[in-house]
N, C-alpha and C positions, 0 to 999 in steps of 0.2 A: 179267457183264452186269448182273445184278440189284443187285450192290454198287455198280456205277458210277452207276446211276440214283439210288440213295439218297444217294451221296456228292454228286452234282450238286445234288440237291434240297436237301441240308443247306447246301452252300456257297452256292448261288444264292438259296435262299429261306429259309435258316435254319430248316428244318423241325424240327430237333431242339429248337430253343428255343421252338417254338410252345406256347402255353399254352391253346389251344383244347381243351376237354374235354367240353362239354355235348352230350348227345344224339348225333346223327349228324353234328355239325358237323365233327368231326376228319376223318371219312371224306370228307365233301363237300369240305372244303379240300384234302385230298390229291388228289382227283380234279381239282380246278381247277388245282392246282400241275402235275400231270402233263399236263394239256391245254396249259397255258401253256408248259411246257418243250417239248412237241412243236411248238408254234407257233413258238417262238423258234429251234428247231433247223432247221425248214424254211426259214426266211427266210435267204437266202444273200447278199444284197447287202451286208450289213454283216459284215465279217470280224473280229468280236470275240467274246469269250466270252458265255456266257449271262447272267451278272451284268451285263455292260456293255450288252448288248442290252436287257435289262430296264429299266436305268436310262435308256437313251436313249428307249425307248418311253414311260416315265413323263414325260419332259421334252418330247418331241417327238410331237404328235398325228399329224402326217403319217406319221412312221415307225410309230406304233402301228397306224395304218390300214393301212399297207403289210404289216405282220405279219399282221394279220387277213385281208386279201385274198389274201395268199399261200396261206394254209391253206384259205380258202374256194375258191379256184380249184382246189386239189388235190382237195377233196371233189366239186367239180362234175364231174370226170372219172370218178367212180364209176358204174357201171351203173345204180344206183338213181336217179341224178340226170340221166341222159342226156336225158330228154323235159322236164326242167324248164328254163323260160325266164325270165330276169330281165327 
């Protein structure tokens, strides 16, 4: 499982080619990539790979919004958010 995540991050985000080295930036970008990977995996309407979904979200703001809302709706079902109203 752990190797699969690293493989997907490398193929989809070219993580191994990243030249980010200063301070905590590398760790922060790794966290952002993991969150993005989770968001793209949760979005089920588009039956494409992670790399294709990422590209589609970059070109289509409606699709990017859909990806973000899919994850937001998932988090809203957590017990800590049950009393939260939009």
